N, CA, C and O atoms as CSV, one atom per row, in Angstrom:
chain,resi,resn,atom,element,x,y,z
A,1,UNK,N,N,1.976,13.874,-15.063
A,1,UNK,CA,C,1.216,12.799,-14.463
A,1,UNK,C,C,-0.261,13.188,-14.456
A,1,UNK,O,O,-0.602,14.353,-14.248
A,2,UNK,N,N,-1.109,12.236,-14.676
A,2,UNK,CA,C,-2.548,12.484,-14.697
A,2,UNK,C,C,-3.038,12.748,-13.277
A,2,UNK,O,O,-2.537,12.163,-12.317
A,3,UNK,N,N,-4.008,13.624,-13.159
A,3,UNK,CA,C,-4.532,14.017,-11.856
A,3,UNK,C,C,-4.988,12.819,-11.031
A,3,UNK,O,O,-4.750,12.773,-9.824
A,4,UNK,N,N,-5.639,11.850,-11.667
A,4,UNK,CA,C,-6.117,10.669,-10.939
A,4,UNK,C,C,-4.941,9.908,-10.327
A,4,UNK,O,O,-5.041,9.427,-9.199
A,5,UNK,N,N,-3.841,9.794,-11.048
A,5,UNK,CA,C,-2.657,9.106,-10.530
A,5,UNK,C,C,-2.052,9.858,-9.345
A,5,UNK,O,O,-1.599,9.241,-8.381
A,6,UNK,N,N,-2.045,11.181,-9.418
A,6,UNK,CA,C,-1.503,11.990,-8.330
A,6,UNK,C,C,-2.356,11.830,-7.083
A,6,UNK,O,O,-1.831,11.635,-5.987
A,7,UNK,N,N,-3.664,11.910,-7.247
A,7,UNK,CA,C,-4.573,11.758,-6.111
A,7,UNK,C,C,-4.456,10.357,-5.520
A,7,UNK,O,O,-4.428,10.204,-4.299
A,8,UNK,N,N,-4.388,9.346,-6.358
A,8,UNK,CA,C,-4.268,7.967,-5.880
A,8,UNK,C,C,-2.956,7.763,-5.118
A,8,UNK,O,O,-2.950,7.137,-4.058
A,9,UNK,N,N,-1.859,8.279,-5.643
A,9,UNK,CA,C,-0.573,8.135,-4.969
A,9,UNK,C,C,-0.574,8.872,-3.624
A,9,UNK,O,O,-0.012,8.372,-2.649
A,10,UNK,N,N,-1.190,10.039,-3.563
A,10,UNK,CA,C,-1.281,10.785,-2.308
A,10,UNK,C,C,-2.161,10.048,-1.308
A,10,UNK,O,O,-1.864,10.032,-0.114
A,11,UNK,N,N,-3.234,9.441,-1.784
A,11,UNK,CA,C,-4.119,8.641,-0.931
A,11,UNK,C,C,-3.368,7.439,-0.354
A,11,UNK,O,O,-3.490,7.137,0.833
A,12,UNK,N,N,-2.603,6.767,-1.185
A,12,UNK,CA,C,-1.823,5.613,-0.726
A,12,UNK,C,C,-0.787,6.043,0.306
A,12,UNK,O,O,-0.577,5.350,1.301
A,13,UNK,N,N,-0.140,7.179,0.076
A,13,UNK,CA,C,0.844,7.688,1.045
A,13,UNK,C,C,0.179,7.961,2.390
A,13,UNK,O,O,0.717,7.597,3.436
A,14,UNK,N,N,-0.989,8.599,2.365
A,14,UNK,CA,C,-1.721,8.881,3.607
A,14,UNK,C,C,-2.165,7.589,4.283
A,14,UNK,O,O,-2.089,7.467,5.505
A,15,UNK,N,N,-2.622,6.639,3.502
A,15,UNK,CA,C,-3.075,5.356,4.043
A,15,UNK,C,C,-1.920,4.600,4.702
A,15,UNK,O,O,-2.081,4.043,5.787
A,16,UNK,N,N,-0.775,4.582,4.058
A,16,UNK,CA,C,0.394,3.922,4.642
A,16,UNK,C,C,0.846,4.616,5.925
A,16,UNK,O,O,1.155,3.958,6.919
A,17,UNK,N,N,0.882,5.937,5.898
A,17,UNK,CA,C,1.279,6.707,7.072
A,17,UNK,C,C,0.336,6.427,8.241
A,17,UNK,O,O,0.787,6.124,9.346
A,18,UNK,N,N,-0.964,6.528,8.003
A,18,UNK,CA,C,-1.924,6.292,9.077
A,18,UNK,C,C,-1.955,4.829,9.502
A,18,UNK,O,O,-2.270,4.530,10.654
A,19,UNK,N,N,-1.636,3.918,8.595
A,19,UNK,CA,C,-1.546,2.501,8.956
A,19,UNK,C,C,-0.427,2.248,9.952
A,19,UNK,O,O,-0.594,1.486,10.904
A,20,UNK,N,N,0.709,2.888,9.731
A,20,UNK,CA,C,1.833,2.764,10.667
A,20,UNK,C,C,1.470,3.374,12.017
A,20,UNK,O,O,1.756,2.792,13.063
A,21,UNK,N,N,0.845,4.541,11.992
A,21,UNK,CA,C,0.437,5.189,13.245
A,21,UNK,C,C,-0.589,4.324,13.979
A,21,UNK,O,O,-0.524,4.192,15.202
A,22,UNK,N,N,-1.523,3.742,13.252
A,22,UNK,CA,C,-2.540,2.900,13.878
A,22,UNK,C,C,-1.905,1.661,14.509
A,22,UNK,O,O,-2.295,1.254,15.604
A,23,UNK,N,N,-0.932,1.060,13.826
A,23,UNK,CA,C,-0.231,-0.104,14.396
A,23,UNK,C,C,0.491,0.294,15.679
A,23,UNK,O,O,0.477,-0.454,16.657
A,24,UNK,N,N,1.123,1.467,15.682
A,24,UNK,CA,C,1.795,1.978,16.872
A,24,UNK,C,C,0.774,2.196,17.999
A,24,UNK,O,O,1.037,1.863,19.154
A,25,UNK,N,N,-0.382,2.754,17.654
A,25,UNK,CA,C,-1.434,2.995,18.641
A,25,UNK,C,C,-1.940,1.689,19.242
A,25,UNK,O,O,-2.219,1.622,20.439
A,26,UNK,N,N,-2.057,0.661,18.425
A,26,UNK,CA,C,-2.491,-0.643,18.936
A,26,UNK,C,C,-1.455,-1.226,19.888
A,26,UNK,O,O,-1.807,-1.832,20.900
A,27,UNK,N,N,-0.175,-1.041,19.562
A,27,UNK,CA,C,0.878,-1.520,20.457
A,27,UNK,C,C,0.828,-0.816,21.810
A,27,UNK,O,O,1.065,-1.428,22.852
A,28,UNK,N,N,0.518,0.472,21.777
A,28,UNK,CA,C,0.426,1.244,23.012
A,28,UNK,C,C,-0.903,1.036,23.744
A,28,UNK,O,O,-1.064,1.435,24.897
A,29,UNK,N,N,-1.853,0.399,23.041
A,29,UNK,CA,C,-3.221,0.233,23.556
A,29,UNK,C,C,-3.868,1.592,23.838
A,29,UNK,O,O,-4.613,1.759,24.804
A,30,UNK,N,N,-3.563,2.549,22.971
A,30,UNK,CA,C,-4.129,3.898,23.054
A,30,UNK,C,C,-4.461,4.357,21.636
A,30,UNK,O,O,-3.689,5.091,21.019
A,31,UNK,N,N,-5.613,3.920,21.121
A,31,UNK,CA,C,-5.955,4.265,19.747
A,31,UNK,C,C,-6.254,5.749,19.569
A,31,UNK,O,O,-6.352,6.222,18.436
A,32,UNK,N,N,-6.402,6.494,20.664
A,32,UNK,CA,C,-6.590,7.932,20.529
A,32,UNK,C,C,-5.315,8.641,20.057
A,32,UNK,O,O,-5.341,9.833,19.752
A,33,UNK,N,N,-4.218,7.912,19.999
A,33,UNK,CA,C,-2.973,8.470,19.454
A,33,UNK,C,C,-3.174,8.941,18.019
A,33,UNK,O,O,-2.575,9.930,17.597
A,34,UNK,N,N,-4.003,8.247,17.284
A,34,UNK,CA,C,-4.186,8.574,15.867
A,34,UNK,C,C,-4.760,9.975,15.675
A,34,UNK,O,O,-4.548,10.587,14.628
A,35,UNK,N,N,-5.485,10.494,16.670
A,35,UNK,CA,C,-6.016,11.854,16.578
A,35,UNK,C,C,-4.895,12.873,16.388
A,35,UNK,O,O,-5.062,13.867,15.681
A,36,UNK,N,N,-3.768,12.622,17.018
A,36,UNK,CA,C,-2.637,13.549,16.942
A,36,UNK,C,C,-2.040,13.627,15.542
A,36,UNK,O,O,-1.390,14.614,15.198
A,37,UNK,N,N,-2.253,12.609,14.745
A,37,UNK,CA,C,-1.567,12.520,13.461
A,37,UNK,C,C,-2.418,12.942,12.264
A,37,UNK,O,O,-2.041,12.689,11.119
A,38,UNK,N,N,-3.562,13.583,12.516
A,38,UNK,CA,C,-4.328,14.113,11.388
A,38,UNK,C,C,-3.570,15.256,10.726
A,38,UNK,O,O,-3.525,15.332,9.498
A,39,UNK,N,N,-2.977,16.141,11.513
A,39,UNK,CA,C,-2.203,17.251,10.948
A,39,UNK,C,C,-1.040,16.785,10.092
A,39,UNK,O,O,-0.892,17.239,8.958
A,40,UNK,N,N,-0.194,15.871,10.621
A,40,UNK,CA,C,0.900,15.372,9.798
A,40,UNK,C,C,0.439,14.612,8.539
A,40,UNK,O,O,1.184,14.515,7.564
A,41,UNK,N,N,-0.771,14.084,8.566
A,41,UNK,CA,C,-1.281,13.405,7.370
A,41,UNK,C,C,-1.444,14.406,6.227
A,41,UNK,O,O,-1.180,14.074,5.072
A,42,UNK,N,N,-1.875,15.623,6.542
A,42,UNK,CA,C,-1.952,16.654,5.508
A,42,UNK,C,C,-0.568,16.972,4.954
A,42,UNK,O,O,-0.418,17.233,3.761
A,43,UNK,N,N,0.433,16.949,5.814
A,43,UNK,CA,C,1.806,17.186,5.372
A,43,UNK,C,C,2.251,16.063,4.437
A,43,UNK,O,O,2.870,16.321,3.404
A,44,UNK,N,N,1.938,14.822,4.796
A,44,UNK,CA,C,2.295,13.671,3.958
A,44,UNK,C,C,1.640,13.795,2.581
A,44,UNK,O,O,2.284,13.556,1.560
A,45,UNK,N,N,0.368,14.166,2.557
A,45,UNK,CA,C,-0.335,14.322,1.275
A,45,UNK,C,C,0.290,15.462,0.463
A,45,UNK,O,O,0.495,15.325,-0.743
A,46,UNK,N,N,0.589,16.574,1.116
A,46,UNK,CA,C,1.203,17.712,0.406
A,46,UNK,C,C,2.573,17.332,-0.151
A,46,UNK,O,O,2.901,17.682,-1.285
A,47,UNK,N,N,3.378,16.615,0.647
A,47,UNK,CA,C,4.701,16.194,0.175
A,47,UNK,C,C,4.598,15.179,-0.959
A,47,UNK,O,O,5.343,15.255,-1.936
A,48,UNK,N,N,3.671,14.229,-0.826
A,48,UNK,CA,C,3.493,13.226,-1.885
A,48,UNK,C,C,3.084,13.899,-3.190
A,48,UNK,O,O,3.538,13.511,-4.266
A,49,UNK,N,N,2.236,14.897,-3.088
A,49,UNK,CA,C,1.809,15.625,-4.282
A,49,UNK,C,C,2.965,16.440,-4.859
A,49,UNK,O,O,3.154,16.480,-6.075
A,50,UNK,N,N,3.737,17.090,-3.985
A,50,UNK,CA,C,4.862,17.911,-4.450
A,50,UNK,C,C,5.929,17.066,-5.132
A,50,UNK,O,O,6.505,17.487,-6.135
A,51,UNK,N,N,6.195,15.882,-4.599
A,51,UNK,CA,C,7.218,15.022,-5.191
A,51,UNK,C,C,6.820,14.531,-6.578
A,51,UNK,O,O,7.677,14.173,-7.386
A,52,UNK,N,N,5.522,14.517,-6.850
A,52,UNK,CA,C,5.058,14.056,-8.162
A,52,UNK,C,C,5.036,15.164,-9.202
A,52,UNK,O,O,4.900,14.901,-10.397
A,53,UNK,N,N,5.170,16.399,-8.747
A,53,UNK,CA,C,5.142,17.534,-9.670
A,53,UNK,C,C,6.457,17.605,-10.437
A,53,UNK,O,O,7.531,17.390,-9.873
A,54,UNK,N,N,6.361,17.906,-11.715
A,54,UNK,CA,C,7.583,18.033,-12.513
A,54,UNK,C,C,8.349,19.293,-12.120
A,54,UNK,O,O,9.579,19.322,-12.166
A,55,UNK,N,N,7.621,20.321,-11.739
A,55,UNK,CA,C,8.235,21.540,-11.213
A,55,UNK,C,C,7.193,22.241,-10.345
A,55,UNK,O,O,5.988,22.075,-10.537
A,56,UNK,N,N,7.683,23.029,-9.387
A,56,UNK,CA,C,6.763,23.754,-8.516
A,56,UNK,C,C,7.038,25.238,-8.598
A,56,UNK,O,O,8.187,25.679,-8.635
A,57,UNK,N,N,5.966,25.993,-8.624
A,57,UNK,CA,C,6.093,27.452,-8.635
A,57,UNK,C,C,6.331,27.948,-7.218
A,57,UNK,O,O,6.288,27.179,-6.258
A,58,UNK,N,N,6.577,29.226,-7.108
A,58,UNK,CA,C,6.739,29.838,-5.796
A,58,UNK,C,C,5.468,29.650,-4.962
A,58,UNK,O,O,5.537,29.397,-3.760
A,59,UNK,N,N,4.317,29.776,-5.610
A,59,UNK,CA,C,3.041,29.586,-4.904
A,59,UNK,C,C,2.921,28.152,-4.383
A,59,UNK,O,O,2.417,27.927,-3.283
A,60,UNK,N,N,3.380,27.197,-5.168
A,60,UNK,CA,C,3.350,25.801,-4.728
A,60,UNK,C,C,4.210,25.573,-3.501
A,60,UNK,O,O,3.803,24.888,-2.563
A,61,UNK,N,N,5.409,26.155,-3.514
A,61,UNK,CA,C,6.294,26.040,-2.348
A,61,UNK,C,C,5.692,26.735,-1.131
A,61,UNK,O,O,5.816,26.250,-0.006
A,62,UNK,N,N,5.044,27.867,-1.360
A,62,UNK,CA,C,4.399,28.593,-0.269
A,62,UNK,C,C,3.279,27.764,0.352
A,62,UNK,O,O,3.173,27.678,1.576
A,63,UNK,N,N,2.446,27.157,-0.486
A,63,UNK,CA,C,1.359,26.310,0.017
A,63,UNK,C,C,1.935,25.121,0.781
A,63,UNK,O,O,1.435,24.773,1.851
A,64,UNK,N,N,2.969,24.500,0.247
A,64,UNK,CA,C,3.606,23.377,0.935
A,64,UNK,C,C,4.133,23.803,2.303
A,64,UNK,O,O,3.960,23.083,3.286
A,65,UNK,N,N,4.768,24.957,2.369
A,65,UNK,CA,C,5.275,25.469,3.639
A,65,UNK,C,C,4.165,25.771,4.625
A,65,UNK,O,O,4.280,25.453,5.809
A,66,UNK,N,N,3.085,26.385,4.147
A,66,UNK,CA,C,1.973,26.714,5.037
A,66,UNK,C,C,1.253,25.469,5.538
A,66,UNK,O,O,0.863,25.407,6.704
A,67,UNK,N,N,1.074,24.484,4.677
A,67,UNK,CA,C,0.465,23.217,5.109
A,67,UNK,C,C,1.351,22.546,6.151
A,67,UNK,O,O,0.853,21.988,7.128
A,68,UNK,N,N,2.654,22.601,5.943
A,68,UNK,CA,C,3.592,22.010,6.907
A,68,UNK,C,C,3.518,22.731,8.251
A,68,UNK,O,O,3.504,22.087,9.300
A,69,UNK,N,N,3.471,24.048,8.227
A,69,UNK,CA,C,3.347,24.807,9.476
A,69,UNK,C,C,2.035,24.487,10.190
A,69,UNK,O,O,2.022,24.238,11.396
A,70,UNK,N,N,0.944,24.495,9.447
A,70,UNK,CA,C,-0.360,24.236,10.037
A,70,UNK,C,C,-0.450,22.809,10.577
A,70,UNK,O,O,-0.934,22.600,11.690
A,71,UNK,N,N,0.010,21.826,9.802
A,71,UNK,CA,C,-0.032,20.434,10.241
A,71,UNK,C,C,0.833,20.199,11.467
A,71,UNK,O,O,0.466,19.428,12.354
A,72,UNK,N,N,1.984,20.865,11.519
A,72,UNK,CA,C,2.867,20.743,12.680
A,72,UNK,C,C,2.237,21.366,13.921
A,72,UNK,O,O,2.338,20.817,15.019
A,73,UNK,N,N,1.588,22.508,13.743
A,73,UNK,CA,C,0.921,23.159,14.868
A,73,UNK,C,C,-0.218,22.290,15.396
A,73,UNK,O,O,-0.370,22.125,16.607
A,74,UNK,N,N,-1.014,21.738,14.488
A,74,UNK,CA,C,-2.118,20.874,14.895
A,74,UNK,C,C,-1.600,19.639,15.618
A,74,UNK,O,O,-2.157,19.236,16.639
A,75,UNK,N,N,-0.526,19.031,15.089
A,75,UNK,CA,C,0.068,17.870,15.733
A,75,UNK,C,C,0.536,18.203,17.142
A,75,UNK,O,O,0.230,17.476,18.087
A,76,UNK,N,N,1.274,19.296,17.288
A,76,UNK,CA,C,1.827,19.613,18.610
A,76,UNK,C,C,0.717,19.900,19.615
A,76,UNK,O,O,0.826,19.512,20.778
A,77,UNK,N,N,-0.336,20.564,19.191
A,77,UNK,CA,C,-1.449,20.880,20.091
A,77,UNK,C,C,-2.145,19.604,20.580
A,77,UNK,O,O,-2.355,19.432,21.781
A,78,UNK,N,N,-2.495,18.725,19.661
A,78,UNK,CA,C,-3.238,17.516,20.042
A,78,UNK,C,C,-2.324,16.501,20.715
A,78,UNK,O,O,-2.756,15.801,21.631
A,79,UNK,N,N,-1.062,16.405,20.279
A,79,UNK,CA,C,-0.147,15.432,20.874
A,79,UNK,C,C,0.188,15.798,22.318
A,79,UNK,O,O,0.319,14.914,23.165
A,80,UNK,N,N,0.325,17.085,22.606
A,80,UNK,CA,C,0.549,17.501,24.003
A,80,UNK,C,C,-0.637,17.111,24.880
A,80,UNK,O,O,-0.453,16.694,26.023
A,81,UNK,N,N,-1.835,17.244,24.358
A,81,UNK,CA,C,-3.021,16.823,25.100
A,81,UNK,C,C,-3.008,15.309,25.312
A,81,UNK,O,O,-3.380,14.826,26.381
A,82,UNK,N,N,-2.578,14.563,24.292
A,82,UNK,CA,C,-2.475,13.113,24.399
A,82,UNK,C,C,-1.474,12.721,25.480
A,82,UNK,O,O,-1.748,11.840,26.295
A,83,UNK,N,N,-0.315,13.375,25.485
A,83,UNK,CA,C,0.723,13.054,26.472
A,83,UNK,C,C,0.279,13.370,27.906
A,83,UNK,O,O,0.712,12.717,28.855
A,84,UNK,N,N,-0.575,14.364,28.049
A,84,UNK,CA,C,-1.044,14.750,29.375
A,84,UNK,C,C,-2.157,13.891,29.920
A,84,UNK,O,O,-2.599,14.091,31.051
A,85,UNK,N,N,-2.617,12.937,29.132
A,85,UNK,CA,C,-3.746,12.098,29.545
A,85,UNK,C,C,-3.286,10.657,29.732
A,85,UNK,O,O,-2.435,10.165,28.991
A,86,UNK,N,N,-3.848,10.002,30.709
A,86,UNK,CA,C,-3.530,8.585,30.950
A,86,UNK,C,C,-4.634,7.656,30.466
A,86,UNK,O,O,-4.503,6.437,30.572
A,87,UNK,N,N,-5.713,8.208,29.940
A,87,UNK,CA,C,-6.826,7.377,29.505
A,87,UNK,C,C,-7.200,7.711,28.061
A,87,UNK,O,O,-6.784,8.732,27.514
A,88,UNK,N,N,-7.989,6.832,27.463
A,88,UNK,CA,C,-8.456,7.052,26.092
A,88,UNK,C,C,-9.319,8.295,26.030
A,88,UNK,O,O,-10.058,8.596,26.967
A,89,UNK,N,N,-9.224,9.004,24.941
A,89,UNK,CA,C,-10.039,10.186,24.736
A,89,UNK,C,C,-11.426,9.747,24.317
A,89,UNK,O,O,-12.296,10.587,24.087
């Protein structure tokens, strides 16, 4: 797959993911919810890119795992702060 197609598909995946989160935030009337989902957006982009690869090396799997760990840690840190607050950030 051409690099431009991979980047475009990853961008669309991130846009769709954040669109769903934004709709959820609007329903909750707490748009600061979207701050919590920046980390998982990196995971979505990494997964979208990995799924488009014809094959992945060990280094590719390692990067995917590390991005997933980092994105999950960032999500849990910011989401816990979100849950502890009753007002918009």
